[in-house]
N, C-alpha and C positions, 0 to 999 in steps of 0.2 A: 504494500499500501504507499510503502515512501519513496515513491516515483521520485522526491526530490528532497535528500535527507538533509542538504544544508539550508534549507529556505528555512527562514525567519519570520515567527509569525507573533503579531500581537494582539490580545483578548482583550477587552474593553465591556466586560458586563455588567449590570448593576447588582447583579447575583455573585457575591466573591466565591462561594464556592462552587457554583457552579461554572464558574470561567477556571478555578482550578481544576475540577473534576476533567474537563475539557482540553485544559492544557497538557494533562496527564497523559490523556488518549492520542492526542498529537505526537507529543514526547517518545508515547511508543511506538509512533508511528515514525520516528524518523526527525520528527522538526524540533528547532529550536524557538522557544517560547519564551514570552515577552508578556507579563500583567499589567494593565494598565488599572487606573484608576480614577483621581478628579480628570476633569478636563486638562488641567495643565501640568499633572503627572504624566498623563496619558503622552502627551506632546513632549515631555522630557525624554520618556522611556523610547517614542521613537526617533527623537534625533542623536539619541545616546549610540544606538548601532544600527547597520540596516535593516530595514523592515519588510520581507517581501507580500506582506498582505495583512491587511487588519481586519479582525473581526469582533464587528460593533454592535451591539443591541443598544437599540437609538434610545432607549429609554435610560441609559447609563448616564453619567455627569450630571444627574439633577435632570433628566431629560433634554440633555445636547448632544446626543452622541452622534444626531447627523450633522449638528456644528464641527465636530470634532471630523467626522469623517470628510467633510468639505475641506479643513483646513490641513488634514493630513493627505489629501490627494491635492490640493493647490499650491500650498507650499513647501509639501516634502516629495510630492508625485508617489505616495503609496496606495496603490490600490485597495479597495475594502469590498468585503459583505457584507451584510446585517445578519444577524442573529436575535428574533424576536421574539417575544412570550406570544404576541399575536400579530397578525396580517391585515392591519389596519389599511385599507384601499388608499387614503390621503397620503399616510406616510410610506407605502409603497414605492406611490407614485413620486415622492419626493426624495426618493431613495434613489428611485431610476434616473431622476433628471440631476443628480449628482453623480451617478454611473457608477452605481454598486453593481458587482459582479454578480450578486444573488440576493434573496431576499427569503430568508428560511422563515420558519415556523419552528421554535427552540422545543426541539423533542427531550422526551423526560431524561433520555440517555444519551449524554454527550455523546458518546462513542459514535451513533446513528448520525451525526453530523459530519464525519469524517469524508464520505465520499464524494457528498457537494461541496465542500470545502478543498478538499484536493482539485476536483475539478476547477475549479475558481482559480486555485494558487497554478494550476498549470496554463490556465486563460492567460491569467497575469505577467507568468515567466513568458510567453509567447509576445504578449505586446512589447514585453520590455525589450525583447531580442529586435522586434520590428522597428520601435523605435532608435536603437541603437544603430541598426543596419542602416536607416533611413536618414540618420546624422552621417555616419561614417561616408554614406553613398553623395552627400551635399558637399562634406569635406574634402572628397575625392574629384570630386567636379570641380570646384574651387582650383585646388592645385593643377588639375588636370589642364583646364582651361588658360590658367597661368604658364604653362610649359607650352604649350600647342596650339595656332589659331586652326588650324587643320579642324584640330577637336569641337571647336567651339562652332565652326561651320557644320559638321558631321551631326553634332547634337541638334544645330537648327533645322539641319536636312532633316532627320529623324522626326523631331516634333512635328513638321510640316506634315510628312509622310502618315505616320503612326498615331496623329493626333492625340500627343500624349502631352506633359510638362517636362519640363529641362532636367528633372529627376530620374523620371524613368526613362529619357530619351537617353540620358547618359549611362544609365544601371544597363540599358539596352546594348549599346556599345560595346561595355565595360565587358558584359559577358559572352559577346560573340567574340571578342577579342582572345578571352581566358578559354574559349573554348576553339579558338582558330592557333593558340599560343603564338600571338602577334602580340606586339606591343600597342595601345590602343590607338596611338599617333599614327603606326603604320596602317591599321585597319581605316582611319579615318581619311587617310590621304588616299586610301585604294574606294574607299563608299565614295569621296568628292569624284572623282575620276569614273567612275562607274556611271553615277548621278549624272555627270556631266555629256558622257557618252551615249546614254539612254536618251537623257530630254533632247539630245542634239542644239546646245544652244547656239543661237546665231551670233554671227557678228557683233549686235546691237547691242547684246546681254554681255554682262563680263563672266570670263568662265573664274572654276575654281583657284584656277592658277593663278589669275590676274586677283582675286581677291587677296587670295593669301601673300602675294607679293604686296597688295597695297600698304 
């Protein structure tokens, strides 16, 4: 069950005994557990070390559980799920607006929560990896554009042809270069030459070579 044994979870629940028992069940599944208390205490616990997922009772922190959830997500980028004693429709809607990964009715036995928590944790890890990949892609694009004007023109060409944004076009170019085991700049030059040949650019329009030389 512990698919992500290095994960750290923060539990904030108005019932301290329930939070403790849930923490014990998650610890047995291989997870590192921290318990929150008041709003300030929970924020401090989240800041002390990395937290992969917060499990929050909306009624915790004197009824400010969702306020805490928003602060954790917006200030620290920590995803959360809600574990409530009841599923009030208005409360569920508020939690959904804040981006909860799940809204669970608290079972009597804390261990019954584990499957849903582990699924939410997997989603949180996937989203974090996607954000990191997107950041790295943007950073790579900026470096590449600074190194080669051909890459910039090739990215623009792919944006037009594929109807995608700049990052998506660069990602497509980079992945194709990896498949061909070529440098991105070399593939970009080839792409521009092929586009020039296919389009049959006439003398009134600047060729790729002329654009790159300008």
